[in-house]
C-alpha positions as CSV (number, residue, x, y, z in Angstrom):
1,X,-81.2,36.0,-63.3
2,X,-80.4,33.7,-60.9
3,X,-78.6,31.5,-63.4
4,X,-76.6,33.9,-64.8
5,X,-75.3,34.9,-61.2
6,X,-74.8,31.2,-60.9
7,X,-72.8,31.1,-64.0
8,X,-70.8,34.0,-63.3
9,X,-69.8,32.7,-59.9
10,X,-68.6,29.5,-61.4
11,X,-66.5,31.0,-64.0
12,X,-64.9,33.2,-61.5
13,X,-64.1,30.1,-59.5
14,X,-62.8,28.1,-62.2
15,X,-60.6,31.1,-63.0
16,X,-59.2,31.4,-59.6
17,X,-58.7,27.5,-59.2
18,X,-56.6,27.7,-62.6
19,X,-54.3,30.2,-61.4
20,X,-50.7,29.1,-61.2
21,X,-49.1,29.2,-58.2
22,X,-45.4,30.2,-57.6
23,X,-43.2,27.8,-55.8
24,X,-39.9,29.2,-54.7
25,X,-37.0,27.2,-55.3
26,X,-35.1,25.8,-52.2
27,X,-31.1,27.0,-52.6
28,X,-28.9,24.3,-52.5
29,X,-27.1,23.6,-49.2
30,X,-23.7,25.8,-49.1
31,X,-21.0,23.3,-48.6
32,X,-18.0,24.7,-46.3
33,X,-14.6,24.4,-48.6
34,X,-13.0,23.0,-45.7
35,X,-15.4,20.2,-44.5
36,X,-14.1,18.1,-47.5
37,X,-10.9,16.8,-48.8
38,X,-11.2,18.1,-52.4
39,X,-13.4,20.6,-54.0
40,X,-13.9,22.0,-57.6
41,X,-13.8,25.5,-58.2
42,X,-14.6,27.7,-61.3
43,X,-13.2,31.5,-61.8
44,X,-15.4,33.8,-59.3
45,X,-16.6,31.4,-57.1
46,X,-17.8,32.1,-53.7
47,X,-16.2,29.9,-51.0
48,X,-17.6,29.6,-47.7
49,X,-15.6,28.8,-44.2
50,X,-15.9,29.1,-40.7
51,X,-13.4,30.7,-38.6
52,X,-13.3,30.5,-34.7
53,X,-13.0,34.2,-33.6
54,X,-12.7,37.4,-34.9
55,X,-9.0,38.2,-36.1
56,X,-6.6,38.3,-39.1
57,X,-6.5,35.4,-41.2
58,X,-4.6,34.6,-44.2
59,X,-5.9,32.2,-47.1
60,X,-2.9,30.9,-49.3
61,X,-3.0,29.1,-52.5
62,X,-0.2,26.5,-53.2
63,X,0.7,24.6,-56.3
64,X,0.0,21.1,-55.5
65,X,3.0,19.8,-57.4
66,X,5.6,22.5,-57.1
67,X,4.5,23.3,-53.3
68,X,5.2,27.0,-54.7
69,X,2.9,30.0,-53.2
70,X,0.6,31.0,-56.3
71,X,-1.5,33.8,-54.0
72,X,-2.0,34.8,-50.6
73,X,-4.6,37.0,-49.0
74,X,-4.7,38.6,-45.3
75,X,-8.2,39.4,-44.4
76,X,-10.1,40.1,-41.2
77,X,-12.2,37.8,-40.4
78,X,-15.4,37.4,-37.9
79,X,-16.7,34.7,-35.8
80,X,-18.9,31.9,-37.8
81,X,-19.1,31.8,-41.4
82,X,-17.1,34.0,-43.7
83,X,-17.2,34.2,-47.5
84,X,-14.4,34.8,-49.8
85,X,-14.5,34.5,-53.8
86,X,-11.7,32.7,-55.4
87,X,-10.2,33.8,-59.1
88,X,-8.3,31.4,-60.6
89,X,-8.6,32.4,-64.2
90,X,-4.9,33.1,-64.4
91,X,-3.9,30.1,-62.4
92,X,-1.8,27.6,-65.0
93,X,-2.4,24.3,-62.2
94,X,-5.1,22.1,-62.2
95,X,-4.8,21.2,-58.7
96,X,-3.8,23.7,-55.7
97,X,-3.8,23.7,-51.8
98,X,-5.9,25.9,-50.2
99,X,-4.4,26.7,-46.7
100,X,-6.0,29.0,-44.1
101,X,-3.7,30.3,-41.2
102,X,-4.6,32.7,-38.4
103,X,-2.5,35.4,-37.3
104,X,0.5,33.9,-35.8
105,X,0.5,31.6,-38.7
106,X,-0.8,28.4,-37.2
107,X,-2.5,26.2,-39.8
108,X,-6.4,26.1,-39.0
109,X,-7.3,24.2,-42.2
110,X,-6.0,22.9,-45.6
111,X,-8.0,21.4,-48.3
112,X,-7.2,20.3,-52.3
113,X,-9.1,22.1,-54.7
114,X,-9.4,21.2,-58.6
115,X,-9.8,24.1,-61.1
116,X,-12.4,24.1,-63.6
């Protein structure tokens, strides 16, 4: 009787020790779009950037070769990190400037993006 309990206890201990531990993957660090001079983006990608204060801001995409405005979006931003999606499927150019301006049209940040 003692040997049966011992064998059952050993089997239970063995089964518990062989269970797979789930390790949650750590997400890659989020890179702010304006913290680098050039970024690669894909259609529908989220871009992250910081704003100094709450207010109305404008994001403008400009063709790097012709300096023509491709798109412009006005939005109300909040202090700190903001997230916007960028859609590029209908854009012909490969290289664009992404410009961030405040409500008085003062340029806050500018970077180059390459469309993949």
